[in-house]
VOMARRO-240034 format. One line per 4 residues: their letters; for each residue x negated, y, z negated of C-alpha. Coordinates in steps of 0.02 Angstrom, whole numbers, plus 32768, in hexadecimal, padded with zeros to 4 digits. Layout:
# residues N
a) X,Y,Z ~ ... $
This chain:
# residues 86
xxxx) B74E,4288,4B15 ~ B731,4320,4B84 ~ B789,43C5,4B66 ~ B7F0,43AE,4C04 $
xxxx) B827,42FF,4BCD ~ B85A,4345,4B23 ~ B8BC,43D1,4B76 ~ B918,4355,4BE6 $
xxxx) B941,42E9,4B4E ~ B986,4382,4AF2 ~ B9F0,43B2,4B89 ~ BA42,4306,4B8C $
xxxx) BA4F,42DD,4AD3 ~ BA70,4389,4A86 ~ BAB4,43F7,4B12 ~ BB1A,4367,4B5C $
xxxx) BAE2,437C,4C10 ~ BB37,42EF,4C6F ~ BAA2,42CB,4CDF ~ BA34,4238,4CA9 $
xxxx) B988,426B,4C6A ~ B92F,4210,4CF7 ~ B995,4270,4D7A ~ B970,431E,4D36 $
xxxx) B8F4,4374,4DAA ~ B871,43EF,4D6D ~ B8B8,4478,4DDE ~ B972,4452,4DC8 $
xxxx) B9D2,44ED,4D95 ~ BA0E,44D8,4CE2 ~ BAA9,453E,4D09 ~ BAD4,450E,4DBC $
xxxx) BA99,4459,4DC6 ~ BAA5,441E,4D11 ~ BB3A,4488,4CDE ~ BAF3,44D9,4C41 $
xxxx) BB67,4566,4C0A ~ BB42,4601,4BA0 ~ BB62,45A7,4AFB ~ BAF5,4518,4B39 $
xxxx) BA65,4590,4B56 ~ BA73,45D2,4AA4 ~ BA74,4520,4A5F ~ B9E2,44F2,4AD1 $
xxxx) B97D,4583,4A8B ~ B99A,4544,49D9 ~ B972,4490,4A07 ~ B8D0,44C3,4A5E $
xxxx) B89A,452D,49C9 ~ B8B5,4499,4955 ~ B869,4414,49C7 ~ B7CB,4475,49EE $
xxxx) B7BB,44DC,494D ~ B7BC,4580,49AD ~ B820,4622,49A8 ~ B871,465B,4A4A $
xxxx) B884,4718,4A41 ~ B914,4776,4A91 ~ B894,47B6,4B10 ~ B86E,4701,4B42 $
xxxx) B926,46CA,4B42 ~ B93D,46F9,4BF8 ~ B98D,46A9,4C92 ~ B8DF,469B,4CDF $
xxxx) B89B,4634,4C4E ~ B93A,45CC,4C3E ~ B94D,45AB,4CF8 ~ B909,44F9,4D03 $
xxxx) B8AC,4473,4CA3 ~ B80B,44B0,4CF3 ~ B825,4565,4CBB ~ B854,452C,4C0B $
xxxx) B7BA,44BC,4C03 ~ B74E,454F,4C34 ~ B79F,45BD,4BAE ~ B78E,4539,4B25 $
xxxx) B6D8,4517,4B50 ~ B6AC,45D0,4B50 ~ B704,45EC,4AA9 ~ B6AE,4555,4A5C $
xxxx) B606,4594,4A9A ~ B627,4642,4A54 ~ B65A,45F8,49AC ~ B5BC,458D,49A7 $
xx) B54C,4626,49BE ~ B5AC,4694,4943 $
């Protein structure tokens, strides 16, 4: 399963986004299109850390990184790559 598929699954099953997984677009705004609220973003951070075995620092916990599935996928992949070389 790709990182983006995993993120979509987390959004639906753990963050309770009411959009079916197959209808979530890579560029859909997590806040404006999918309705993720501030508490949802905190929970999403925790779920991503557990699912991908990464640590998302406060510096990376930004609206830019948590804007869409595509931006989250990019963040997760860069953190996984950094962890692999550490």
